[in-house]
N, C-alpha and C positions, 0 to 999 in steps of 0.2 A: 813542654820542655823537650829539647832534642834528645835522641838516644845517645848513649855514650860511645857507640861505634857506628860507622856507616855500614849498611847491608841492604841487599835486594832480595835475598832468599834466606830461609831459615838456616841452611848450612853455612852461609856466609856470616850470619849472626854469630853462630857458635865459633867458627874459625877466628873471626876478628876479636871476639871476647877472650879466647885463649891466648891470642897474640898480645892483647892489651895487658893481661894480667899474668904474663909469663914471669916465673920466678918471684911471684908476689904471694903474700900470705892472705890475700883477699878471699873471704869466704864466699863460695858460690852456693853451696847447699849445706844443710845441717840436719841431722836425724838422731834418734835415740837408738843405739844398738840393742837395747833391751829395756823392758818396762822398768821405770824407776831410776834408770841411769841418767847421766848428764848428756846434754846434747854434744854430738861429735861433729866438728866442722870439717868441711871438705873444700880444699882450695881448687882454683881453676886448673892448675897443673895436674892435680889428681883426676879431675873430671876428664881432661883431655886424654890422659893415659888410659882411663877406664873405657872411654868411648871408643878410642882407636883399637883397643884390644877386642872389645865386643864386636865392633864393625868388621875387624879382620876375621873373627870367628864366623860371622854371618857369610862373608865372602868365601871363606873356606868351605862352607856348607852349600855353596852354589847359588847364593842369593844374587839375583840380577836386578838391574834397574826396573822399577815398576812392580816387582814381586810384593805380595802383601804379607806382612808380619803382624800377628795379633798379640795384644797384651791384655790379660785379665788379672788386674791387680789393684789394690788400694794405693793411695798416694805414698810414695817412698822414693828414696834416692835411686834405686835400681830402675824404677819406671822412667826417670829422666835419662839415665844412661842408655837404656834400651831405645827410647824414642830418638835420641840424638844419633845413636849408632845406625838406626834404621834410615834416618834422613841422610846421613853421610854416605850410605851405600846406594842411595837413590831409590830405595824401596819405599813402601807405603805403610804407615802405622794404622792398623785396624784396632780401634780402641773399644774395649768392651767393659761395661759396668760390672764391678765385682759382685753386685747384688743380683745379677741375672741368674735364673735357673739354668741348668745344663741344656735344656731343650732350646732356649733362645740363643745360648752360646753356640750350639750346634748349627742353628740356622745361619748365624752371622759368619761362622767359619766356612760353611758351605757356599754361601752367597758370595763372599769375598774371594774365595779360593785361597785362603791363607796357607802359607807354606810352613811357617814355624810359629809355635804358640808359646808365649811366655806367660807363666802363672806365678802367683805369689805364695799363698799359704797352702797347707794341706787340704783345706776345704776346696780351694780353687783347683788344685791338682786332681782331686777326686772327680770333679766335673770333667776335666780334660780327659782323664783316663776313660771315663764312662762313654764319651762321645767320639774318641779318636778313630775307631774303626769305621764310623759313619761319615768321616770327613776325608775322602780319598786323596785330596791334594795336600793334606797335612802330613809332613814328613817327620816332625819331631816336636817334643815338648820340653821346654826349659823351665825348671822349677827354681824360683828365687830362694826358697827355704828348704832346709832338710826336713822332710816329713816325719812325723812321729811314728807313722806306720811304715817301716822300712820296705815292706813288700811293694809299696807304690813305686819304688825305684827299680823293680825287677825287670820291667819291660825295657827292651833295647832302645826304644824310641824316646825314652825319658832321660834327661841329663840335668844335673845340678848346675845352677848358674855359675858357681865357683869353678866347676870343671870346664864349662864352656869358656869362661874368662881365661883360665890358664892355657887352654888350647889356642885361644886367640892371641895371647902373648907370643906363643911360639910361631904363629903364622904371620905376625906383623911385618917382618922384613919381606916376606913374599908378596904381600898385598899393599905395601905402603904407597907405591906409585899409583896403582890402580885406584886406591881409595881416595887419594888426593885428586885424581883426575875426575872421578865421579862427583866428588863434593863440589868442585868448581864448575862442573857442567850442569848443575841443577838449573832448570828453567822455571821462569815465573809461572807458567801455565801448567807445570807438572803437578800432579796430585801429591800432596804431602801426607794426607790422612783421610781415612774413611771413618766418619762418626755416624753411628746408627741411631735412628729414632727409637723411642721407647717401645713401639709396637702395640700401643693401646688401641689403635684404630686399624688393625690389620698387621700384616707382616712388617717387621722393621725395615726401614729404608736407609741405605748408606749414603750420607751426604759426602760428595767429593769436594774437599777443601784444598785449594792449591796454595803454593807458596805466595802467589800474589794476594789471594784472599786474606790469608793470615797476616802477612807482612804489612799490607795496607792498613789493616785494623790496628796492629801494634803501633804503627807510626801515628795513626789518628788518635790513639789513646795518649800517646806522648805529647801530641799537640795541645791537649786540653787538660791533662792531669799532671801534676807535679810529682815526678818519680825520680829519686836521686840515689846516688851510691851510698848515702847514709841510711837508706831505708832497709827495713827488714819485714818480710812478708811471712805470715803463718799460713801454710797450705793445708787445707782439709777437704774442700769441695772436690768431687771426682775429677781427676785430671783427664779422664776420657771425655768429659763434656767440654764444649768449646769455651764456656765462660771462664772456668778456672784455667784451661789450657792457654787461652790468649791473654787474659788479664793477669792471672796470678802466676804465670810461668814464662811465656815468651816475652810479654811486655815487661815483666819484672826483670828478667835477664837483660833485656835491652837497656834497662836503666841502671844496671850494676847492683841490683837489689839482692840482699841475702835471702834465700828461700829456706825457711825452716819447716819441716814436715811435722804435723801433729801426729801423735801416736794413733789416733782414731777420731772419728766424729764425736764419740762419747767423752773424749779427754780434752776437747778444745778449751774449756774453761781453765783447766789446770795448766795446759800447755801455753796459754796466753801469758800467764804469770811467770812461766819459766823462760819462754822464748822472748818475751817483751817486744812484740812486733810494733812497727809503726804503721803498717798497712795490713788490713785483713779483708779478703774478698769473701763474701758470704751471700747466702740467700736470706729472705726475710724471717725464716723460721728461727734463726739464732737471735735476732733482735726481738722477736715476739716473746721468746722464752725469758730473755733478760728483763724485758719490760714487765712481764707478768710477775716475775720473781721479786723485782724491786718494789712494785706497787703492793704486792701481798705483804712484804716485810713492813712497809709503811703502814698498811692497814692494821697490822698486829701491834704497832707502836702506840704510844700515848697520844692524847689529843694535841699536846704541845709539839711532839715530834712530827705529827701529821701536818700541823700548821707551818712548822719550819720548812718541811719538805715542799709543800705547796707554794710557800713564799719563794723558795729558791728556784722552783720551776718558772714562776712568773718573771723573776729577775733574769733568769737564764734566757728566756724567750725574748725579753726586751733587748738584752745584750746582743743576741743572735740577729735581731732585726735592725741592729745598728745604733741603738741608743747608748750613749756613753755618759761622760760626766759623773753625776752621782750614782748612776746605774753601774759604772765600772767599780766603784767602791763596794756597792752591794754585791756585785758578782764575785769579787775577791773573797768576801765573807761566805757567800753561798758555796764557792769552790771549797773553801777550807772546812766547812762544817757538813757539807752534803756531797758534792760532786767528786771530790778527790778520792773518796772511798770507792765510788763506782769505777773511776779511772784506774785505780790500783788493781781492781779485779780484772782489768783488760791488759795488765802489764805495765800501765803507767806511762806508755810512750806513744799511744795511738795518735797519728796525725789525721787519718781518716779511714773509715770503712768504705767498701764498695758493695752495694747491694744490687742484685740482679736475679734473673731466673724466674721471678714472680713479682707481683705488685707488693710494694711496701706500704702498709697502712699509714696514711698521712699523720695520724695522731702519734703513732709509734716513732715515726721519723722526727717529728717535732720534739718529742721527749728527748731523744738522743742529741739533737742539735742544741736544745736548751741546756743540756748537761755539759756541753762543750765537746761532745764526741761526734765529730762530723761524719755524715753518711752521704756518699755520692751515689744516688740511685741512677741506674742506667737501664737500657732496654735493647733487646735484640733476640735473634733466634740462632739456633745451631747452624742453620743454613745461611746466616749472614755473618758468620765468622767471629764473634757474634754481634758486636756492638753497633747499633744504629744511632743511638742518642744517649746523652749522658749529662747529668748536672755537673757544673764546674765548682771547684773549691772556692768558697766565698760568694758564690752566686747560686746557691741551692734554693729551689722552690719545692717544698714537700707537696706530694700529690701529683707531681709531674716527673717525667724521666729526662727533663732537661732539653738541651739543644741538639740538633742533628750534628753528627760527626763530620769532620772535614773529609771531602771526597765522596761522601754518601748523599744520596737524594732520597727523601722520604715523601711519599705521596699519600693523599687521603682520597679514597674512591667511594663515591656515593653508594649506599646500600640499596638505593631505590632504582637507579638507572645506570650504574657502573661508570658514571662520568667522573673524571679526575677533578675533584673539587679544588685541590691546591697541591703544590709540591714545593718543598723547601730543601735546599742543599746546605751543607755546612759552611760554604763560602758566602751564603746570602745574608749572614748576620752583620749588623743588627737588623732585625725585623720583628715586628709586633703582630704578625698575622694571626688571626683567629678564624677557626672554621667550624662547621657543623661536624657531627660524628660521621665516620665512614671506616671502611677497611684500610688498614695501614699497609702501604706498599714500600718496597725497598728497591733501589737501583744503584749500582756502583761496583767498585772493584772488590767489595767484600761479599758479593753474591756468589754462592757456591757454583761450581761447574755443572752440577746436576746430581741426580741420584744414580748410584752405581747400578748398572745393568737394569735400569728402570726408566726408559724414555717416557712412558705414559705418565708416570708420577712426576717427572721433571716438567713436562708440558703443562700439567695441572698446576704446578707450583709457580712456574715462571712463564709469563705470557709472551706473545710475539714481540712486544715492545720492550722486553727486557725487565719488566716489573716483576719482582718476586712478591707473591701474595702471602702475607703473614697469617691471615685468618684471625687477626686481632682487630678489635674496634677501638678507635681513638680519634683524637682531634688535636689541632693546634690551638693553644691558648696563650696569647701574647708571645708567639714565636716558640713556645715550648711544647713538646709533645706530651699529651696526656692520654693514658691508656684507660679504656673502659673495661673491657673484658674480651674473652674469646668469642667469636661469632657462634661457634658450636655450643657455647655455654649459655647462650641467651635462652631465657625461659619465656614462653608465650602462655599467658594465663588464659582462663576460660573466657575472659572478656576481650581477648585479643591484644592485651597490653604487653609490650616487650619489656622484660625485666632482666637486667644483668646482675647475677648473684655476687660477683666478685667484690664490688664496692660495699655491698651490704655486709658481706662476711668480714671484710677488712675492718669495718666499724665495730662489729661485735668482738673482734679479736683484742680490742683494747680493754675488754672486761676482765677484771681480775679472776672471774669465776670460769671463764671460757678459754680452753686451750686451742681447740680446733672446731670448725663449724662448716657444714655444707647446707646451703639453702636449696629447697626443692619446691615444686609447685607447677610443673608443666601441665597445661590444660586444666588447671584447678582454679577454684574461686578465691583461694588465698595462698599465702606463702607459709611454709613450715620449715623446720630445721632439724638436722641431726647434729647433736652437740657432744663433743668430747670435753668433759669438765677438766678444769685445772685440779687434778686429783690431790695435790699437796694442799692447796687452799681449801679444798672440800673437807679433807680429813681434819685440818685445824679447826674449821668451822664446827664440825661434828663434835670434836673434843670440847671446844669452848661452850657449846650449847648442850652438852651432855646427851648427845644422840648416839645411842648404841647401835652397833651393826656387826654382822659377821664378816661380810666381804663387801666389795664395791658394788656388786649387783644389788645387794640388799640396801646399801646406803642410798643409791640413786632412786630407789623406789619410796624412800621415806617422804612423807607429805611435807615436812618442813623443808626438805631439800628441794622438792618440786616447787614449793612456793617461793623459795629463794630465787630460783631460776625464772619463774614466772614474772616476779617483780623486776628482775634484771632485764628481761626481754621487753617488757612493757616500757621500761625507761628508755632503752635504746631505740625502740620502735617509734617513739615520739618524734624522732628526727627523720623518719621515713615518710614517703608518700603513702596514701591509703592502700594502694594496690601492692606496695612493697613490704608492708608491716608483717612481722612474723606472728601468726595467730596460734600456732601449736608447735610443739617440739618433743623430741625424745632424747634422753641422755644415754650415752653409750658407755660400756664398761672398759673399753680398750682404745688407746690412741691409734690414729691412722699411722701406718709405718710402711717403709719400703719392703720389709720382710713379708708383711701380710699382703702385699700387692696393691695397697690402697694409695701409696705415694710413688711418684717416679723417683729415680735415683737423685734428681735435683729437688726433691721434696715438694713437687707440685701434686695437688690432689687429683686422683683418677676418679672423676665423678661417676663414670659409667660403672666402674667396679664397685664403688660404694653404694650406688643406687640399687645394684643387683644384690649385693650382700645384705643390705638392710631394707630390702624391698618390703618385707613383712611389717616393719615399723612405719614405713612410708604409707603403705596401704592402710594401716591402722589409723594414722593421723587424718587421712582423707576419706575414711569410711563414710562418715556422715555426709560429706560433700558429694559422694557418688550415689547416695540413696535417694 
């Protein structure tokens, strides 16, 4: 579906939106001023005023085209205003995850040469103050929130956002013409943002994404996904990552979508019922949690309730696959007695979810589709702006990431001899091409300009023919892209067999007893697993079976609990090849999290960190194997 305004750059998108909605009550953004309050709606006229004031402040502070301005903040309205103000001045947005420690923030500020640093809460301000003196190019810090500890404002280089805004209002008349000039002079090849890698395999690298990169991806999204002015999006994934930035922010704006900010990642369930979104951009972790919660509630119900639920799922899946007639009547009943309750928990208006950032287990995707909650799974990298392929509404195939986007070409390169096995462009459809596995490559206007100040890393990522090497393994299956796993995640067992842990882990995530799982077994004779139990399900099981325990550590050592998981693992392993079967496991007392360093900010598992942290348990499982 076409965008609601024409544009070639991100600044032109903003300018044309404010023109279209001038003197209108159309909601652009909405947020909660305080916990427990109602959502406050912001019109495009207000957004324009706020952006112009902040942009004027930045210019008054000497910000020139190409200067880097950093943001360390959770998703909020001020993040959007700051981003748009940076773009309007011709500067570059340096996006930093709010979960990063001060040391990594310091490296990014130093590497990018950021001039001004916007921070959100007192926690983020504390990081900024700690590292300020070690960032010589940094001139000032702007704090969105009034810190609880007033001494944090004693330094002259710190200013409150409200103060900066008021100073910008006074400077608007001085810089109005220059601001307009800069905004219209933005070039397609100019860098709009630097987005840094997580740094799990070395120092973080700053991907340079241009206006062309992001705009081409926004337009490609609109070519294949129905986004309208009647839609509302709930934003909670980090805006500093390209998935939320492109899909849940720029593409949403380009469709006239209302963007509502969740209070935090922890309040998403509550905020969905309050904001009542029609579109939610998420990572698989949200769907896994909902799936496990629903199935555990069903297991706790009576035999009749379980039978009704399973019948409803079968009917829903038939309906999803196009069967109508009598099935339509059954589906109406299934909706009324089962699925409508689930839909109400998502706000009752969802048209579709968008899933990306990691693989969505096919079984979980099928469950949502059967319930009438459509999920469009896509695929891409930060360095590809990010979307390379996506399922289309009404043409979803679970287990694949859909068809290649318009303007993009995806290649499959042999892992044996580096030969390009096949390449498919978005304009090649219809095609039913199927290929063997290989590394997934990308070529097109969505390919980043390169890594900031890192030519060696750029050449390693993008070859002489312009192919960007993703490091992911996949293949085409009837014209659709199917992802296997990361090349670096591949396990080679003692017998020389190549095993990709991702698909195995995805299968086990559908267990009501398993919350998270990491499969291990490099150079070993069998596969084993580290398992984070579904603690709520486990506690209920213990209560129902009168199993006493002092804490979780004691509970997971109980023989009845160990036997429960042994049976579950044997059942699931029946679906695996002999060399893939899980032969041993260890239960963990804590879930993997961003705060503990075991997950990336987009909730991907950091395997190396986990294998190091739980090395003693891994060694214990393979002790007999090494004797």
